[in-house]
BALO-445005 format. One record per residue (C-alpha): residue number from 1; residue in one letter; x negated, y, z negated. Coordinates in pm, 1 decimal, always signed. Each point is the difference from the previous one (the first is absolute). Layout:
N
<rec paro="NUM" mipa="A" c1="X" c2="Y" c3="Z"/>
...
//
This chain:
285
<rec paro="1" mipa="M" c1="+411.8" c2="+5738.3" c3="-6893.5"/>
<rec paro="2" mipa="S" c1="-1.8" c2="-52.0" c3="-374.7"/>
<rec paro="3" mipa="R" c1="-28.1" c2="-340.3" c3="-180.8"/>
<rec paro="4" mipa="P" c1="+276.2" c2="-242.0" c3="+133.9"/>
<rec paro="5" mipa="A" c1="+308.0" c2="-5.2" c3="-213.4"/>
<rec paro="6" mipa="D" c1="+81.4" c2="-317.2" c3="-203.6"/>
<rec paro="7" mipa="P" c1="+166.8" c2="-231.9" c3="+246.2"/>
<rec paro="8" mipa="L" c1="+328.3" c2="-54.5" c3="-181.7"/>
<rec paro="9" mipa="V" c1="+271.1" c2="+212.2" c3="-161.2"/>
<rec paro="10" mipa="S" c1="+271.3" c2="-160.5" c3="-220.0"/>
<rec paro="11" mipa="V" c1="+368.4" c2="+70.4" c3="+47.8"/>
<rec paro="12" mipa="T" c1="-8.0" c2="+181.9" c3="-338.5"/>
<rec paro="13" mipa="G" c1="-285.8" c2="+216.8" c3="+114.4"/>
<rec paro="14" mipa="L" c1="+170.5" c2="+77.7" c3="+327.3"/>
<rec paro="15" mipa="A" c1="+328.1" c2="+86.1" c3="-166.5"/>
<rec paro="16" mipa="K" c1="-169.7" c2="+243.2" c3="-224.2"/>
<rec paro="17" mipa="A" c1="-204.1" c2="+171.0" c3="+269.4"/>
<rec paro="18" mipa="R" c1="+201.8" c2="-61.6" c3="+320.8"/>
<rec paro="19" mipa="E" c1="-9.9" c2="+372.5" c3="+107.9"/>
<rec paro="20" mipa="Q" c1="-380.0" c2="-16.7" c3="+5.4"/>
<rec paro="21" mipa="Y" c1="-3.4" c2="-249.2" c3="+289.2"/>
<rec paro="22" mipa="L" c1="+95.4" c2="-28.8" c3="+359.6"/>
<rec paro="23" mipa="I" c1="+156.8" c2="-336.5" c3="+2.0"/>
<rec paro="24" mipa="L" c1="-7.5" c2="-231.1" c3="+303.1"/>
<rec paro="25" mipa="E" c1="+198.5" c2="-315.1" c3="+47.8"/>
<rec paro="26" mipa="A" c1="-214.3" c2="-228.5" c3="+218.9"/>
<rec paro="27" mipa="G" c1="+232.9" c2="-176.6" c3="+239.0"/>
<rec paro="28" mipa="A" c1="-82.3" c2="-273.1" c3="+246.3"/>
<rec paro="29" mipa="R" c1="+253.7" c2="-54.0" c3="+271.8"/>
<rec paro="30" mipa="K" c1="-13.1" c2="-306.5" c3="+216.5"/>
<rec paro="31" mipa="V" c1="-268.5" c2="-21.2" c3="+270.8"/>
<rec paro="32" mipa="D" c1="+130.4" c2="-167.7" c3="+317.0"/>
<rec paro="33" mipa="G" c1="+235.4" c2="-199.4" c3="-223.1"/>
<rec paro="34" mipa="Q" c1="-287.1" c2="-205.3" c3="-134.9"/>
<rec paro="35" mipa="E" c1="-64.6" c2="+155.3" c3="-343.4"/>
<rec paro="36" mipa="R" c1="+86.8" c2="-239.6" c3="-278.9"/>
<rec paro="37" mipa="E" c1="-84.8" c2="+217.9" c3="-301.8"/>
<rec paro="38" mipa="V" c1="+239.3" c2="+247.7" c3="-160.9"/>
<rec paro="39" mipa="A" c1="+154.2" c2="+197.6" c3="+286.2"/>
<rec paro="40" mipa="L" c1="+110.9" c2="+352.1" c3="-78.5"/>
<rec paro="41" mipa="Q" c1="+209.8" c2="+220.1" c3="+219.1"/>
<rec paro="42" mipa="R" c1="+72.0" c2="+372.7" c3="-48.5"/>
<rec paro="43" mipa="H" c1="+357.5" c2="-71.6" c3="-77.0"/>
<rec paro="44" mipa="V" c1="-96.3" c2="-227.3" c3="-291.3"/>
<rec paro="45" mipa="Y" c1="-217.1" c2="+277.6" c3="-134.5"/>
<rec paro="46" mipa="A" c1="+288.3" c2="+253.5" c3="+42.1"/>
<rec paro="47" mipa="Q" c1="+234.6" c2="-224.6" c3="-214.2"/>
<rec paro="48" mipa="G" c1="-206.4" c2="+51.6" c3="-301.1"/>
<rec paro="49" mipa="H" c1="-359.5" c2="+106.8" c3="-74.9"/>
<rec paro="50" mipa="I" c1="-202.7" c2="+171.7" c3="-270.1"/>
<rec paro="51" mipa="P" c1="+109.7" c2="+365.1" c3="-15.7"/>
<rec paro="52" mipa="G" c1="-203.4" c2="+214.4" c3="+230.5"/>
<rec paro="53" mipa="A" c1="-165.7" c2="-292.4" c3="+177.2"/>
<rec paro="54" mipa="V" c1="-78.2" c2="+30.1" c3="+376.9"/>
<rec paro="55" mipa="F" c1="+20.7" c2="-306.3" c3="+223.7"/>
<rec paro="56" mipa="A" c1="-341.3" c2="-86.7" c3="+153.9"/>
<rec paro="57" mipa="D" c1="+12.7" c2="-235.5" c3="+293.4"/>
<rec paro="58" mipa="L" c1="-296.6" c2="-213.5" c3="-49.3"/>
<rec paro="59" mipa="A" c1="+59.5" c2="-228.1" c3="+302.8"/>
<rec paro="60" mipa="G" c1="+49.7" c2="+289.9" c3="+236.4"/>
<rec paro="61" mipa="D" c1="-142.4" c2="+337.9" c3="-101.5"/>
<rec paro="62" mipa="F" c1="-279.2" c2="-132.2" c3="-211.3"/>
<rec paro="63" mipa="S" c1="-127.2" c2="-272.0" c3="+234.5"/>
<rec paro="64" mipa="D" c1="-177.7" c2="-15.9" c3="+338.0"/>
<rec paro="65" mipa="P" c1="+257.7" c2="-63.7" c3="+274.9"/>
<rec paro="66" mipa="A" c1="-272.5" c2="-85.5" c3="+244.2"/>
<rec paro="67" mipa="S" c1="-137.8" c2="-295.9" c3="-202.8"/>
<rec paro="68" mipa="P" c1="+101.2" c2="-347.0" c3="+107.5"/>
<rec paro="69" mipa="W" c1="+32.6" c2="-85.1" c3="-375.0"/>
<rec paro="70" mipa="P" c1="+274.1" c2="+139.3" c3="-231.1"/>
<rec paro="71" mipa="Y" c1="-62.8" c2="+258.1" c3="-271.3"/>
<rec paro="72" mipa="Q" c1="-355.7" c2="+84.3" c3="+106.1"/>
<rec paro="73" mipa="R" c1="-140.6" c2="+324.5" c3="-138.3"/>
<rec paro="74" mipa="P" c1="+45.9" c2="+307.2" c3="+228.2"/>
<rec paro="75" mipa="G" c1="-274.0" c2="+241.0" c3="+73.1"/>
<rec paro="76" mipa="A" c1="-42.6" c2="+321.2" c3="-204.8"/>
<rec paro="77" mipa="E" c1="+204.0" c2="+210.1" c3="+246.9"/>
<rec paro="78" mipa="R" c1="+298.9" c2="-225.6" c3="-4.6"/>
<rec paro="79" mipa="F" c1="-22.8" c2="-36.0" c3="-371.5"/>
<rec paro="80" mipa="T" c1="-9.5" c2="+376.8" c3="-41.6"/>
<rec paro="81" mipa="Q" c1="+321.7" c2="+32.4" c3="+205.3"/>
<rec paro="82" mipa="A" c1="+176.3" c2="-279.0" c3="-191.7"/>
<rec paro="83" mipa="A" c1="-95.0" c2="+153.8" c3="-331.5"/>
<rec paro="84" mipa="R" c1="+110.0" c2="+344.5" c3="+102.1"/>
<rec paro="85" mipa="K" c1="+336.6" c2="-143.0" c3="+123.4"/>
<rec paro="86" mipa="A" c1="+48.3" c2="-143.2" c3="-346.5"/>
<rec paro="87" mipa="G" c1="-67.8" c2="+343.6" c3="-157.7"/>
<rec paro="88" mipa="V" c1="-340.1" c2="-76.3" c3="-139.0"/>
<rec paro="89" mipa="D" c1="-217.0" c2="+301.5" c3="-80.0"/>
<rec paro="90" mipa="T" c1="-381.4" c2="-27.6" c3="-39.8"/>
<rec paro="91" mipa="A" c1="+7.0" c2="+98.6" c3="-364.6"/>
<rec paro="92" mipa="C" c1="+318.2" c2="-193.7" c3="-104.8"/>
<rec paro="93" mipa="R" c1="+8.2" c2="-278.0" c3="-256.4"/>
<rec paro="94" mipa="L" c1="+152.5" c2="-309.2" c3="+164.5"/>
<rec paro="95" mipa="L" c1="+189.7" c2="-284.1" c3="-152.8"/>
<rec paro="96" mipa="I" c1="+92.8" c2="-298.6" c3="+218.4"/>
<rec paro="97" mipa="Y" c1="+245.4" c2="-285.1" c3="-63.2"/>
<rec paro="98" mipa="D" c1="+187.8" c2="-262.6" c3="+189.5"/>
<rec paro="99" mipa="R" c1="+299.5" c2="-236.9" c3="-34.3"/>
<rec paro="100" mipa="G" c1="-188.1" c2="-327.4" c3="+1.7"/>
<rec paro="101" mipa="E" c1="-305.7" c2="-138.9" c3="-177.1"/>
<rec paro="102" mipa="G" c1="-219.1" c2="+305.1" c3="+34.2"/>
<rec paro="103" mipa="I" c1="-196.4" c2="-91.5" c3="+307.3"/>
<rec paro="104" mipa="W" c1="+142.7" c2="+271.8" c3="+222.8"/>
<rec paro="105" mipa="A" c1="-58.6" c2="+268.2" c3="-255.0"/>
<rec paro="106" mipa="A" c1="-355.7" c2="-128.5" c3="-50.1"/>
<rec paro="107" mipa="R" c1="-64.1" c2="+10.8" c3="+377.6"/>
<rec paro="108" mipa="L" c1="+105.4" c2="+358.7" c3="+17.0"/>
<rec paro="109" mipa="W" c1="-202.5" c2="+80.8" c3="-311.5"/>
<rec paro="110" mipa="W" c1="-308.0" c2="-164.2" c3="+156.8"/>
<rec paro="111" mipa="L" c1="+43.7" c2="+188.4" c3="+322.1"/>
<rec paro="112" mipa="F" c1="+19.2" c2="+338.9" c3="-173.8"/>
<rec paro="113" mipa="R" c1="-311.3" c2="-71.8" c3="-195.1"/>
<rec paro="114" mipa="A" c1="-180.7" c2="-123.6" c3="+310.5"/>
<rec paro="115" mipa="Y" c1="+77.6" c2="+331.9" c3="+171.2"/>
<rec paro="116" mipa="G" c1="-125.8" c2="+200.7" c3="-284.9"/>
<rec paro="117" mipa="H" c1="+296.7" c2="+75.2" c3="-231.3"/>
<rec paro="118" mipa="D" c1="-85.1" c2="-114.0" c3="-359.4"/>
<rec paro="119" mipa="S" c1="+295.5" c2="+145.8" c3="-175.2"/>
<rec paro="120" mipa="V" c1="+228.7" c2="-290.1" c3="+81.9"/>
<rec paro="121" mipa="Q" c1="+147.5" c2="-266.7" c3="-226.9"/>
<rec paro="122" mipa="V" c1="+242.1" c2="-295.5" c3="+15.5"/>
<rec paro="123" mipa="L" c1="+310.1" c2="-43.5" c3="-213.0"/>
<rec paro="124" mipa="D" c1="-56.2" c2="-319.3" c3="-198.7"/>
<rec paro="125" mipa="G" c1="+297.3" c2="-231.6" c3="+66.8"/>
<rec paro="126" mipa="G" c1="+134.8" c2="+229.5" c3="+270.4"/>
<rec paro="127" mipa="L" c1="+367.8" c2="+55.9" c3="+43.2"/>
<rec paro="128" mipa="K" c1="+84.9" c2="-326.6" c3="-187.8"/>
<rec paro="129" mipa="A" c1="-163.7" c2="+132.9" c3="-315.4"/>
<rec paro="130" mipa="W" c1="+164.0" c2="+342.1" c3="+45.8"/>
<rec paro="131" mipa="R" c1="+345.1" c2="-154.8" c3="+24.4"/>
<rec paro="132" mipa="A" c1="-70.9" c2="-244.5" c3="-286.0"/>
<rec paro="133" mipa="A" c1="-69.7" c2="+294.4" c3="-220.6"/>
<rec paro="134" mipa="G" c1="+341.2" c2="+141.6" c3="+79.4"/>
<rec paro="135" mipa="L" c1="-141.9" c2="+307.1" c3="+162.8"/>
<rec paro="136" mipa="P" c1="+205.2" c2="+197.0" c3="+260.1"/>
<rec paro="137" mipa="L" c1="+7.2" c2="-36.8" c3="+372.3"/>
<rec paro="138" mipa="E" c1="+67.6" c2="+253.1" c3="+268.6"/>
<rec paro="139" mipa="Q" c1="+192.6" c2="-52.0" c3="+320.0"/>
<rec paro="140" mipa="G" c1="-49.4" c2="+153.8" c3="+347.7"/>
<rec paro="141" mipa="A" c1="-322.4" c2="+103.3" c3="+171.4"/>
<rec paro="142" mipa="A" c1="-249.9" c2="+249.5" c3="-133.4"/>
<rec paro="143" mipa="P" c1="+6.7" c2="+331.0" c3="+177.3"/>
<rec paro="144" mipa="A" c1="-245.9" c2="+19.9" c3="+285.8"/>
<rec paro="145" mipa="R" c1="-323.5" c2="+169.3" c3="-91.5"/>
<rec paro="146" mipa="F" c1="-334.7" c2="+5.9" c3="+176.8"/>
<rec paro="147" mipa="G" c1="-316.3" c2="+6.1" c3="-212.3"/>
<rec paro="148" mipa="N" c1="-350.6" c2="+126.9" c3="+76.2"/>
<rec paro="149" mipa="F" c1="-192.4" c2="-316.6" c3="-76.4"/>
<rec paro="150" mipa="T" c1="-309.3" c2="-69.2" c3="+212.1"/>
<rec paro="151" mipa="A" c1="-161.9" c2="-334.9" c3="-5.5"/>
<rec paro="152" mipa="G" c1="-379.2" c2="-17.2" c3="-26.8"/>
<rec paro="153" mipa="P" c1="-203.1" c2="-251.7" c3="+197.6"/>
<rec paro="154" mipa="E" c1="+69.1" c2="-360.4" c3="-118.9"/>
<rec paro="155" mipa="R" c1="-218.3" c2="-59.8" c3="-303.3"/>
<rec paro="156" mipa="A" c1="-255.2" c2="-284.0" c3="+19.3"/>
<rec paro="157" mipa="G" c1="+69.7" c2="-307.2" c3="-212.3"/>
<rec paro="158" mipa="Y" c1="+379.3" c2="+2.2" c3="+19.4"/>
<rec paro="159" mipa="F" c1="+49.9" c2="-219.0" c3="+312.9"/>
<rec paro="160" mipa="V" c1="-205.7" c2="-249.5" c3="+188.8"/>
<rec paro="161" mipa="D" c1="+64.6" c2="-148.5" c3="+346.4"/>
<rec paro="162" mipa="R" c1="-44.0" c2="-343.4" c3="+153.6"/>
<rec paro="163" mipa="Q" c1="-362.7" c2="+45.2" c3="+78.7"/>
<rec paro="164" mipa="D" c1="-74.8" c2="+79.4" c3="-364.2"/>
<rec paro="165" mipa="V" c1="+178.7" c2="-315.0" c3="-112.7"/>
<rec paro="166" mipa="Q" c1="-188.6" c2="-209.3" c3="+268.2"/>
<rec paro="167" mipa="A" c1="-325.2" c2="+129.7" c3="-142.5"/>
<rec paro="168" mipa="I" c1="+108.0" c2="-116.3" c3="-349.3"/>
<rec paro="169" mipa="V" c1="+91.0" c2="-344.3" c3="+122.3"/>
<rec paro="170" mipa="E" c1="-331.8" c2="-24.8" c3="+192.9"/>
<rec paro="171" mipa="G" c1="-203.1" c2="+114.0" c3="-304.6"/>
<rec paro="172" mipa="S" c1="-142.7" c2="+312.9" c3="+146.6"/>
<rec paro="173" mipa="R" c1="+208.5" c2="+231.1" c3="-227.9"/>
<rec paro="174" mipa="T" c1="+78.3" c2="-21.9" c3="-370.4"/>
<rec paro="175" mipa="G" c1="+356.7" c2="-22.5" c3="-104.9"/>
<rec paro="176" mipa="Q" c1="+255.8" c2="-211.9" c3="-181.6"/>
<rec paro="177" mipa="L" c1="+303.0" c2="-82.2" c3="+213.8"/>
<rec paro="178" mipa="L" c1="+322.9" c2="-14.7" c3="-200.5"/>
<rec paro="179" mipa="N" c1="+318.3" c2="-159.2" c3="+144.5"/>
<rec paro="180" mipa="V" c1="+317.5" c2="+109.3" c3="-195.3"/>
<rec paro="181" mipa="L" c1="+267.1" c2="-189.0" c3="+178.2"/>
<rec paro="182" mipa="R" c1="+209.1" c2="-279.7" c3="-154.2"/>
<rec paro="183" mipa="R" c1="-181.4" c2="-334.0" c3="-44.2"/>
<rec paro="184" mipa="P" c1="+176.8" c2="-196.6" c3="+282.9"/>
<rec paro="185" mipa="V" c1="-110.2" c2="+269.4" c3="+239.4"/>
<rec paro="186" mipa="F" c1="-353.5" c2="+0.4" c3="-133.9"/>
<rec paro="187" mipa="T" c1="-40.2" c2="-377.5" c3="+23.4"/>
<rec paro="188" mipa="G" c1="+155.1" c2="-2.9" c3="+348.8"/>
<rec paro="189" mipa="E" c1="+301.6" c2="-221.7" c3="-97.7"/>
<rec paro="190" mipa="E" c1="+223.2" c2="+289.9" c3="+101.8"/>
<rec paro="191" mipa="L" c1="-47.4" c2="+157.1" c3="+343.0"/>
<rec paro="192" mipa="R" c1="+73.9" c2="+374.9" c3="-11.5"/>
<rec paro="193" mipa="Y" c1="-237.9" c2="+126.4" c3="+262.1"/>
<rec paro="194" mipa="Q" c1="-133.3" c2="-132.6" c3="+325.6"/>
<rec paro="195" mipa="R" c1="-227.5" c2="-254.0" c3="-168.9"/>
<rec paro="196" mipa="P" c1="+11.5" c2="-143.5" c3="-356.5"/>
<rec paro="197" mipa="G" c1="-252.6" c2="+40.0" c3="-278.8"/>
<rec paro="198" mipa="H" c1="-227.8" c2="+266.5" c3="-143.5"/>
<rec paro="199" mipa="I" c1="-326.9" c2="+161.2" c3="+96.6"/>
<rec paro="200" mipa="P" c1="-306.9" c2="-208.3" c3="-105.7"/>
<rec paro="201" mipa="G" c1="-143.9" c2="+98.0" c3="-339.9"/>
<rec paro="202" mipa="S" c1="+306.0" c2="+157.8" c3="-125.5"/>
<rec paro="203" mipa="Q" c1="+107.5" c2="+11.5" c3="-362.5"/>
<rec paro="204" mipa="H" c1="+376.5" c2="-31.0" c3="-72.8"/>
<rec paro="205" mipa="V" c1="+200.3" c2="+210.7" c3="-238.9"/>
<rec paro="206" mipa="P" c1="+359.7" c2="+27.8" c3="+109.2"/>
<rec paro="207" mipa="Y" c1="+151.5" c2="+342.2" c3="-39.1"/>
<rec paro="208" mipa="G" c1="+301.7" c2="-153.5" c3="-174.4"/>
<rec paro="209" mipa="T" c1="-214.3" c2="-110.2" c3="-287.9"/>
<rec paro="210" mipa="L" c1="-83.5" c2="+363.5" c3="-77.0"/>
<rec paro="211" mipa="L" c1="+353.3" c2="+100.7" c3="-89.4"/>
<rec paro="212" mipa="A" c1="+187.6" c2="-36.0" c3="-316.9"/>
<rec paro="213" mipa="P" c1="+266.9" c2="-278.9" c3="+14.4"/>
<rec paro="214" mipa="E" c1="+336.4" c2="+120.4" c3="+148.3"/>
<rec paro="215" mipa="S" c1="-150.0" c2="+346.7" c3="+47.4"/>
<rec paro="216" mipa="A" c1="-178.1" c2="+208.6" c3="+265.8"/>
<rec paro="217" mipa="R" c1="-235.3" c2="+133.6" c3="-270.4"/>
<rec paro="218" mipa="L" c1="-366.8" c2="-84.7" c3="+4.6"/>
<rec paro="219" mipa="L" c1="-140.3" c2="-197.9" c3="-280.5"/>
<rec paro="220" mipa="P" c1="-209.9" c2="+191.0" c3="-269.7"/>
<rec paro="221" mipa="A" c1="-356.6" c2="+96.2" c3="+102.3"/>
<rec paro="222" mipa="E" c1="-162.8" c2="-258.9" c3="-222.8"/>
<rec paro="223" mipa="T" c1="+220.4" c2="-277.0" c3="+141.8"/>
<rec paro="224" mipa="L" c1="-86.8" c2="+111.5" c3="+352.1"/>
<rec paro="225" mipa="R" c1="-364.8" c2="-13.1" c3="-80.6"/>
<rec paro="226" mipa="S" c1="+43.3" c2="-363.5" c3="-104.8"/>
<rec paro="227" mipa="R" c1="+186.8" c2="-79.7" c3="+322.5"/>
<rec paro="228" mipa="F" c1="-293.5" c2="+142.8" c3="+197.1"/>
<rec paro="229" mipa="A" c1="-270.3" c2="-148.1" c3="-217.5"/>
<rec paro="230" mipa="R" c1="-119.7" c2="-252.1" c3="+260.1"/>
<rec paro="231" mipa="L" c1="-91.7" c2="+277.9" c3="+247.9"/>
<rec paro="232" mipa="N" c1="-363.4" c2="+92.5" c3="+35.3"/>
<rec paro="233" mipa="A" c1="-64.5" c2="+305.2" c3="-217.2"/>
<rec paro="234" mipa="R" c1="-280.5" c2="+120.4" c3="+225.6"/>
<rec paro="235" mipa="S" c1="+158.9" c2="-40.8" c3="+344.2"/>
<rec paro="236" mipa="P" c1="+240.7" c2="+234.0" c3="+170.2"/>
<rec paro="237" mipa="I" c1="+351.8" c2="-154.1" c3="+14.1"/>
<rec paro="238" mipa="I" c1="+164.6" c2="-25.5" c3="+339.9"/>
<rec paro="239" mipa="V" c1="+374.0" c2="-58.7" c3="-48.5"/>
<rec paro="240" mipa="Y" c1="+221.2" c2="-144.8" c3="+278.7"/>
<rec paro="241" mipa="C" c1="+343.1" c2="-143.2" c3="+51.1"/>
<rec paro="242" mipa="G" c1="+226.7" c2="-13.5" c3="+311.0"/>
<rec paro="243" mipa="S" c1="-23.1" c2="+355.2" c3="+124.2"/>
<rec paro="244" mipa="G" c1="-153.6" c2="+217.3" c3="-274.0"/>
<rec paro="245" mipa="I" c1="+309.3" c2="+68.4" c3="-217.0"/>
<rec paro="246" mipa="T" c1="-10.1" c2="-258.9" c3="-275.7"/>
<rec paro="247" mipa="A" c1="-375.3" c2="+54.6" c3="-5.1"/>
<rec paro="248" mipa="A" c1="+68.2" c2="+364.7" c3="-105.1"/>
<rec paro="249" mipa="G" c1="+196.1" c2="-125.2" c3="-299.3"/>
<rec paro="250" mipa="S" c1="-297.1" c2="-201.4" c3="-105.6"/>
<rec paro="251" mipa="A" c1="-233.5" c2="+289.7" c3="+63.6"/>
<rec paro="252" mipa="L" c1="+218.3" c2="+200.9" c3="-240.3"/>
<rec paro="253" mipa="A" c1="-17.8" c2="-270.7" c3="-261.9"/>
<rec paro="254" mipa="L" c1="-381.2" c2="-18.5" c3="+39.9"/>
<rec paro="255" mipa="S" c1="-18.8" c2="+373.8" c3="-51.9"/>
<rec paro="256" mipa="V" c1="+215.2" c2="-31.1" c3="-318.0"/>
<rec paro="257" mipa="A" c1="-242.3" c2="-281.5" c3="-108.6"/>
<rec paro="258" mipa="G" c1="-296.6" c2="+241.1" c3="+54.6"/>
<rec paro="259" mipa="R" c1="-137.9" c2="-114.8" c3="+326.4"/>
<rec paro="260" mipa="Q" c1="-94.7" c2="+275.8" c3="+234.6"/>
<rec paro="261" mipa="D" c1="-205.0" c2="-197.3" c3="+265.3"/>
<rec paro="262" mipa="V" c1="+316.5" c2="-114.8" c3="+189.6"/>
<rec paro="263" mipa="A" c1="+83.9" c2="+25.3" c3="+366.3"/>
<rec paro="264" mipa="I" c1="+293.8" c2="-133.2" c3="+208.8"/>
<rec paro="265" mipa="Y" c1="-42.1" c2="-207.5" c3="+315.6"/>
<rec paro="266" mipa="D" c1="+269.1" c2="+186.2" c3="+195.2"/>
<rec paro="267" mipa="G" c1="+62.2" c2="-254.4" c3="+274.7"/>
<rec paro="268" mipa="S" c1="-0.5" c2="-287.9" c3="-249.3"/>
<rec paro="269" mipa="L" c1="+138.7" c2="-336.2" c3="+111.4"/>
<rec paro="270" mipa="V" c1="+228.6" c2="+138.0" c3="+267.4"/>
<rec paro="271" mipa="E" c1="-317.0" c2="+109.2" c3="+188.0"/>
<rec paro="272" mipa="W" c1="-236.5" c2="-266.8" c3="-108.6"/>
<rec paro="273" mipa="S" c1="+225.4" c2="-297.6" c3="+73.5"/>
<rec paro="274" mipa="A" c1="+73.4" c2="+134.5" c3="+344.8"/>
<rec paro="275" mipa="D" c1="-365.9" c2="-68.5" c3="+113.0"/>
<rec paro="276" mipa="P" c1="-55.8" c2="-368.4" c3="+40.3"/>
<rec paro="277" mipa="A" c1="-376.0" c2="+56.3" c3="-19.2"/>
<rec paro="278" mipa="L" c1="+19.5" c2="+120.7" c3="-359.5"/>
<rec paro="279" mipa="P" c1="-17.9" c2="-271.0" c3="-271.7"/>
<rec paro="280" mipa="L" c1="+283.9" c2="-80.7" c3="-246.9"/>
<rec paro="281" mipa="V" c1="-5.6" c2="-249.8" c3="-278.9"/>
<rec paro="282" mipa="T" c1="+284.8" c2="-226.0" c3="-113.4"/>
<rec paro="283" mipa="V" c1="-15.9" c2="-194.6" c3="-325.6"/>
<rec paro="284" mipa="A" c1="+210.3" c2="-257.7" c3="-184.6"/>
<rec paro="285" mipa="S" c1="+240.4" c2="+131.0" c3="-260.6"/>
//
C-alpha cells in the first residue's frame, strides 16, 4: 500500500470531492442492552445520512461475535466479509463518519488500517459538522452492493492484548499506558466496569479534552501535541478505555498530532477488570 492518507477530511473537503469516496457511516447498535455510548440503529441512518453513505454495523459485522468482550476486532476473514458487505473494494478511497463524538468512526478507521487499507480517512466532526454546515442529507438505505475487498493479515503494532499490557506493568516490556476515560472513572470514584480504577503506571488524557468545545471536531494538531506533551516521546503508546472504542478516538488524535507508535489494548478495562488477579489503582480526586 502507498503512504497512509492524512487522517482527517473536513466537511468542506468532502463536499467538494464526495464522488471520489466510498462513504461509510459507522454505527454501533446496543450490545445485550448494556452499551451506554451513542447507539445507532439502521432506521436512524435511513432517516438521514450523508448522500451515498453506506451503514456499517460496527457492533455486529465488524466485531468478533465469539469474544466475551464487546466490540473486539474480528479476524481477517470476518473483516473481509464485513467490508465486502459494505461495498468496499480493495482500491477504493474510504471516508468514515459517525453521529457521535468520532470514536466509532475512528474505530473503523483503525480497523481498516490494521488490516492493510491505508486509503481511509475520518470526517472531522462527523455528521454534526456536516449538518452544521447546512449540507444535504439523504434518506433511505443505500443500494446493496458487494465489494471485492480482501483484508491482509493484521499488521503488527495496531493492537495489543492483555499479556502485552501485563508485560508493561511488570517492566519486561517498554510502553506508555494511556487511559482516555473520564476522570471519575480513571480515579475509581465511578464504577463503570467490574472493578474501579486504572492500570498501574497509566497516564491520563481524557478523550473529551481532545475535542473543540460544543463540537465533535478534534482540536488543531499543535494543541493536540500540547495535550499529549507529558507522554514519553520514546516509548510506544498503548491506549485503552472500556472496550477499545474511545481508545480509537484518541489513537486518531495521536495520529493527527504526529505520533505513529500507537497501539490499542483491545480488551481494555472490560477485560482487565474482570480478572481479580490483575492490579488496578484508585486515587483521590
